[in-house]
N, C-alpha and C positions, 0 to 999 in steps of 0.2 A: 815445400822444404827444399832449399837450395843445397847443392853438393857439399858446401862447407859446413852447413848445419848438420847434414846427415853424417858427416865424418866425425862429429863430436859426440854422437850417440852410440854407445857401446852397450850391448845387452850382456852384462856381467852374469846374468842368471842363465845363460845359454850353456848347454852341454858342450859346445864347441869352443867356448871362451877359454883362452890360454893365459891371459894375464900379461905375459911378457913378450908375446909375439902375435902376429895376425892369425886368425883362425884359418882352417884349411880352405874354406870357401872364398874368403877375401884374398888369400894368397893365390888361389887359382884364377879368379876372374875379377878381382878388385871390387866386388860388390860391397856396399855399406850395410850396416846392421838393419836400419829401418827397411822394412819390406822384404827382408831375406826369406825366401821360401823354406830354407832349411833351419830357421830359428827353432830351437828345441829347448823350451824353458825347463829348468830342473824342478823336480818336485821335492819330496821329502829327502832329507839327508839321514841315512841310517848307518850306524856303526855296528859291525859284527865282530866280536872277539872270540876267536876259536883257534887255539894254538896247537894242541896235541891230540893224537899223533897224526901222521900223514893220512892213514886210512880213515881216521875220524874226520879230518878236515874234508877229505873227498866226499864221504857220505853225507856230511852236513850241507854240501852244495845243493842237496835236494830242496832246501828251503828257498832257493833263489827265485825260481819262477813264481812261486806264490807271493813272495815279498814284492816283486814287481807288479803283480796283479793287484795287490792290496794298495800299493803306493805308485800310481802312474807317474812317470818321469823321475823315478827314484834314482838318487845318487848314492851308491853303496860303497862304503869303505870297509875293508876286511883287514883286521890285524891278526897276524899269524907268525909262525917262525920261518926263518929263511929257507929251511929245507922244504917247506910246503908252498913256497911262492909259485913254483912252476905249475902247481895244480890249480892255480887261480888266475894267474896273469893270462890275458887273452880271452877270458870268459866274458862274453858280451853283457852278462848280468852283473859283473863286478867292475865298478868305475875305477877303483884304486886299491892296490894291495900294499899294506905297510907291514914291516916286520919288527919284532922286538930287538933284533940284533942291529937294526939300521936306523929307520927313519920314522918311527911311530910317534915319538914323544912330542915333537914340535907341532904336529898336526893336532894331537889331542889337547894340547895346552892353548893353541891359538884359535881353534874352530869350535863351533857349536853344532850339535847334531839334534835332529828331531827325536830320534829313537836310538838308544844304545842297547844292544843285545849281547849279553855274556852267557855263553853256553857251557862253560866249564866252571866247576866249583873249586878249582885249585887257587892257591893264594895269588899267584902272579896274574892270572886272568881276571880275578876279582878286583885286584888293585888297578889294573888297566882301565876297567870300566868305571871304577870309583874316580879316577883322574879325569875321565872324559866329561865334558860339559854337554849334557843331554837333557832335553825337555822331559823325556820319559825313559826309564831304564827297565829292561826285562831280563830275567834270568838270575845272575849272581853278581853281587857287588861286595867289595871289602867293607867290613864294619869297623868299629873302633879298635878292635884287637888285630886288624889286618887280615883276618881270615874271612872266607867266603860266607856271605849271608844271602838269604833269599830276597831278591829285589822285587819280585812279583809273585802272586799266589800260584800261578801256573807252574812255577819252578819247584814247588814243594815236593812233588812226587820224585823228581830226579834227584833232588838233594837227599831225601830220606833213603832212596835206594843206594846212594853212594856211601852212606854211613851205617847201613843196616843190611847185613848179608841175607837175612831171611826175606826182607822185602825185595831185594835184588833177585833172589831165586824164585820168588812168587810172581814176579812180573811176567806178563805175556804180551806186552805191547812192543812194537818195534822201536828202535832208536829214532828213526825218522818221524814216526807218529808222535813220540814224546816231544821232539824238537819243534814240531809244528804247533803243539799245544803251548809250549813256552813262548814261541814267537807270535802266538795268537793268529795263526793262519788257518785257512779253511782247506779241508781235504778236497780232492784226492792228493796223496803224497806223490810228488814228482820223482823221477830218477835222479841220482847224482849226475853231475855234469863235469866232463873233461873238456878243456879247451881244444878246439880242432887243431891248433898249431902243434899239439903234442903228437899227432899222427903224421909221422914223417914217411910219406909214401915212397919217395925216391930212395931213401935209405933202406926202407923195408923191402923194396923190390930187389935191391942189390943183395940184401942179406938172405932173402928167400932163395935167390939163385945160388948163392954160395952154400946154403944148407942142402941144396939138392931137392927141394920140395917140388913135386909135380904140379902142373897147372890143374886147378880145381880139386886138388887132393884135400879131403877133409882132415881136420886136425883135432887131436885131443891134447890139451895142455895139462901138464902135471907140475904144479907149483909146490915147492917145498918150504918156501919162506913163511915164517910165522912171527917175525919181529923178535925183539930181544927182551921185552918186558915180562912176558909169561913164558917160562921155560918149557911148559908142557903143552904149548899150542901145537907143536909139530907132531906129525905122525912118525912112524918108525922107518928106518932104512929097509928092514925086512918086509914091511907092509908095502912100500913102493915097489920093491923088486917083485914080490908076488903079484901085485896088481898089474905091472907091466907084462909079466909072463901071461897072465890071463887075457889081457887086452890084445896081445899079439896073436893069440889063438882065436879069439872071438871076432876081432876086427882087423884082419890082416891088411885091409885096404887103407886103414887110417895111418896118418903120420903121428907119432908120439913125440911130443916136444917137452923137454925138461927145463923148467924155470927155477930160478933161485936168486937170492941177493948175496951181498958180500959175506953175510954170516953163514951161508950155506955151502961154502966152497968145499970143505971137507965132507960134509953130508952128501952133497951131490956126487963128489968124486967116488964115494963108497958105493953109491947106487950104480954109477957107470961101470965100476969095476966088477960088479956082480951081474951086469946086463950087457953082455958082449955085443949084441946087435939089436937093431930095431928101435933104438932110442936116439933122438937128436938132441944134443946138448946145446943149449942157448947161452951158456956161460953165466957167471954170477957177478959180472962187472958192468952190466948195462946201466946207462943213465936212466933217469925218469922217462925221458922222451923215447928212448930205445925200448924200455920195458913196456910202456903203453903200446907202442907200435907192435911189439911182439905178441902181446896179449890179444891184439886185434886179429891175429892170425887164427886163433883157436875157434873152433866150432863148439866144443864142449871144454870147459875149464874146471879142473879139480884142484882144490886149494884149501889150506887151513884158513881160519879167520885172520885176514891180513890185508895189507894195501893191495896186493894182487887180486884178492876177492872183490874189493870195492871197485877196482878198475874194470874187472870183468862185468860186474853189474852195470856200471856206467856205460859200457860198450854194448850192453844188451846181449851178452853171451849166455848160452845155456851153462849154468854154473852149479857145481856140486861143492858145497863148503863143509869142511869137517871141523867140528867144534869140540874143544875139550874144556878148559877152565873158564872160558867166557860164556856169556849168555847166548844160547841158540835162538831164543825167542826175540832178541833185539835185532837179529839179522833179517834183512828183507831181500829176497831174490826176485821180487816183483813177478811172480808167477812163471819164471823162466829157469827153474832149478829146484834144488832140494838142499835142506840143511840137515846134515847128519850129526847126531850126538853120540859120542863114543860110549858114554854111560850116563843115562838120564839121572841116575841117583846122585851123580857128582856134578851135574851141570851147574854152571855159574858159581863155582866155588871161589874163583878169582884168587887162587893161591899162586904166588910167584914160583914156588917149588912144591913138589908133591912127594911125601914120604911113603905113600901107598905103593905097594908092589904086587902085581904090575899096575902101572898107572892106567887111567881110563883110555888113553890113546893107544897104549900097548895092547889093550884087549880087543881093539876094533878089528873085525874080520875083513880081510881084503875082498872076500866075496860080496859083502854088503856094499862096499864102495863100487865094485865092478857092476853090480846090479843097478845102482843109482846112475852111473855113467851111461850104461847101456839104455836105460830109460830115457835119458836126455838125448842120446844119440838117435834113438828111434823116433824122436819128435822133430828132428831137423827136417825142414822142408826141402 
């Protein structure tokens, strides 16, 4: 084949094909497509629709390694919300991130996918999968009335649990285990994945110096954020204050770091006002990248069921998670922590607000939390 003929052959099925510009290898050394040693033919095209919430998006990334193992050469597109984009972009297992606020519709209407996976039974997610042209659809898809219906038999359990509180409370399987079943993936269940670009080591080094953390000083992270959907997810101010007092006595060598999000400004201020010393405030205005980087500092991380919890798990931190209205059995700490239930009789009630006084979270003894944190502390290598 002469050079002119070689220049006319373009492998449009290559992972590096860009369509409107030369690929990175041709741009670097002028090589033609025929005979290129970096030619990487794409395999199956898979669409994942997972929108809410950020913590759920993050824990759902546990399916990615198994999807790539099942479909070699997989080209994976993930549709989510703009606020979750950062949790996916830069992940080597995700080829493309589309968002409902921006650029998903043209891709769904113009392209064909081998497999479409809808993992939420809400109306918008189901309609997105209904619009997509897929050879096979798993999970949930919109029916004739526009509401979610079961697209594959493996999704029946998750759907029934979503519409029947008794089944939700009776479940003892983790969320990731159920998602693997819906996606028809083989165990073992992988860890959630955070893109490495979210760990900003330069910024973190400057921040730790400003905070006055000592070299090699071990850290206990105390996170107050619980999201806005479930009002009773958070523990109490008095509980945190008592726990901090206990930890300063038992572990005087540890640095205690206070984490929170924009919704915890007043909550954390109240904790700080009652804790005059021995607690380092990380602020409540950190970006996603900054928050991930700060969570990476912790050796043991204590948190409600929240985005912070899923970040700590993805970073393989020893984690103690406190659970009130959501299901403790769906949470997986991958053998590196403990799930604490405030009141097992109330577990998985999924009430937005609670009229019971005191609430289950208000009854939790700080001594129980202290013991769980110390257990994880003593297992640090």
